[in-house]
C-alpha positions, 0 to 999 in steps of 0.5 A: 404579214405584210411584205417588208422592204429596204428602199434606197436612193442617193442624193448629191448632199447630206442636206437633201438626204436628211430632208427626204429621210426625215419627211418620209418618216414624218409622213409615215411612209417609212418606219425608219431611215438611215443616211450614210455618206459621203460615198464614192459613186462611179456611173455611166450617164449621158454617154460618159463615165462619171464620178461623184460623192453621194449620200445613201438614204435607206428607208425601211417600209412595207410594200403597201407604202412603196408607191407613196414613198417612191412618189415622195422621194421623186417629188422631194429629190433634187435630181430629175431621175433619182434612183429609187430601188426596193429590195424585199426582206426575206427574213427579219425578227417578228417584233421588228417587222410588226413594228415596221407595219405599225410605224408605217400604218396610215393615220386614220 
């Protein structure tokens, strides 16, 4: 079975989150995405502490599609250096994981 990932990014607004999420699914880079927010974000950036509202986008994909998904997120994202992190799923129902593989298979 392929390695399965949860990939995350954050955006400054719902519109950019929805655009990145829906376009990743349309390109079959992710089987599904969820957009949650706004969330309070606290961070260190450019030499000082900051705070803002952000929208979290979670992508479900396979390791085979990660590089293309990361490139897509970076190209579509309004920030120069967006968060793009991936966590390998240790477990999941077999039917769901197979669906993820099928949903992210490149079209031939």
